[in-house]
DRENDO-1510 file (C-alpha; in Angstrom, 1 decimal, always signed):
<recs>
REC; n; res; u; v; w
REC; 1; ILE; -4.6; -4.3; +8.2 .
REC; 2; VAL; -1.3; -2.8; +7.2 .
REC; 3; VAL; +0.8; -1.4; +10.0 .
REC; 4; THR; +3.3; +1.4; +9.1 .
REC; 5; HIS; +5.9; +3.4; +10.8 .
REC; 6; LYS; +6.9; +6.6; +9.0 .
REC; 7; GLN; +5.2; +5.3; +5.9 .
REC; 8; THR; +7.3; +2.0; +6.0 .
REC; 9; VAL; +5.4; -1.2; +6.1 .
REC; 10; VAL; +6.3; -3.0; +9.4 .
REC; 11; GLY; +3.4; -5.4; +9.8 .
REC; 12; ALA; +0.3; -6.8; +8.1 .
REC; 13; HIS; -2.7; -9.0; +8.9 .
REC; 14; ILE; -5.2; -10.4; +6.4 .
REC; 15; LEU; -8.3; -12.3; +7.4 .
REC; 16; ALA; -10.0; -13.5; +4.3 .
REC; 17; PRO; -10.7; -16.7; +2.4 .
REC; 18; ALA; -7.9; -16.0; +0.0 .
REC; 19; ALA; -5.4; -14.4; +2.4 .
REC; 20; GLY; -2.7; -16.6; +1.0 .
REC; 21; GLU; -3.0; -14.9; -2.3 .
REC; 22; MET; -2.4; -11.5; -0.8 .
REC; 23; ILE; +0.0; -11.8; +2.1 .
REC; 24; HIS; +3.1; -12.5; +0.0 .
REC; 25; GLU; +3.2; -8.9; -1.3 .
REC; 26; LEU; +3.0; -7.5; +2.2 .
REC; 27; ALA; +5.6; -9.9; +3.4 .
REC; 28; LEU; +8.0; -8.7; +0.7 .
REC; 29; ALA; +7.3; -5.1; +1.6 .
REC; 30; ILE; +8.1; -5.9; +5.3 .
REC; 31; ALA; +11.3; -7.8; +4.4 .
REC; 32; GLN; +12.5; -5.1; +2.0 .
REC; 33; ARG; +11.5; -2.2; +4.3 .
REC; 34; LEU; +9.4; -0.7; +1.5 .
REC; 35; LYS; +7.3; +2.4; +2.0 .
REC; 36; VAL; +3.5; +1.9; +1.5 .
REC; 37; GLY; +3.6; +4.1; -1.6 .
REC; 38; ALA; +6.0; +1.7; -3.3 .
REC; 39; LEU; +3.2; -1.0; -3.1 .
REC; 40; ALA; +1.1; +1.3; -5.3 .
REC; 41; GLN; +3.8; +1.2; -8.0 .
REC; 42; PHE; +3.8; -2.6; -8.3 .
REC; 43; THR; +2.0; -4.2; -11.2 .
REC; 44; HIS; -1.3; -5.8; -9.9 .
REC; 45; VAL; -2.8; -8.2; -12.3 .
REC; 46; TYR; -6.6; -7.6; -12.6 .
REC; 47; PRO; -8.9; -9.2; -11.6 .
REC; 48; THR; -7.3; -10.8; -8.6 .
REC; 49; LEU; -7.7; -10.2; -4.9 .
REC; 50; SER; -4.2; -8.8; -4.6 .
REC; 51; THR; -5.4; -5.6; -6.5 .
REC; 52; SER; -6.8; -4.6; -3.1 .
REC; 53; ILE; -3.2; -4.2; -1.8 .
REC; 54; GLY; -2.5; -1.8; -4.6 .
REC; 55; ARG; -5.6; +0.2; -3.9 .
REC; 56; ILE; -4.8; +0.4; -0.2 .
REC; 57; ALA; -1.3; +1.7; -1.0 .
REC; 58; GLY; -2.6; +4.1; -3.7 .
REC; 59; ASP; -5.2; +5.5; -1.3 .
REC; 60; ALA; -2.5; +6.0; +1.4 .
REC; 61; ALA; -0.2; +7.7; -1.0 .
REC; 62; PHE; -3.0; +10.0; -2.2 .
REC; 63; ALA; -4.0; +10.9; +1.4 .
REC; 64; ARG; -0.4; +11.8; +2.2 .
REC; 65; ALA; -0.1; +13.9; -1.0 .
REC; 66; ASP; -3.5; +15.6; -0.3 .
REC; 67; ARG; -2.2; +16.8; +3.1 .
REC; 68; LEU; +0.6; +18.7; +1.2 .
REC; 69; ARG; -1.8; +20.4; -1.3 .
REC; 70; TRP; -1.1; +23.7; +0.3 .
REC; 71; LEU; +2.4; +23.6; -1.4 .
REC; 72; ILE; +0.8; +23.9; -4.8 .
REC; 73; ARG; +0.1; +27.3; -6.2 .
REC; 74; ARG; -2.9; +27.5; -8.4 .
REC; 75; LYS; -3.7; +30.4; -10.6 .
</recs>
């Protein structure tokens, strides 16, 4: 679970066997007051469990952009 306020990461919880591999990235985002979209820009080594953090952030950024699709004029 990633908790955000105005797209800024303010909390996180991971319940998984390898949670220790993933939580550090979210802890950094909280400490640096990063927006969730910034997590999508990080390099995520594949295949690791931390790639799921990048996917979550990418999905959130896409969902936010999709809500603004009315701003794009298509011909």
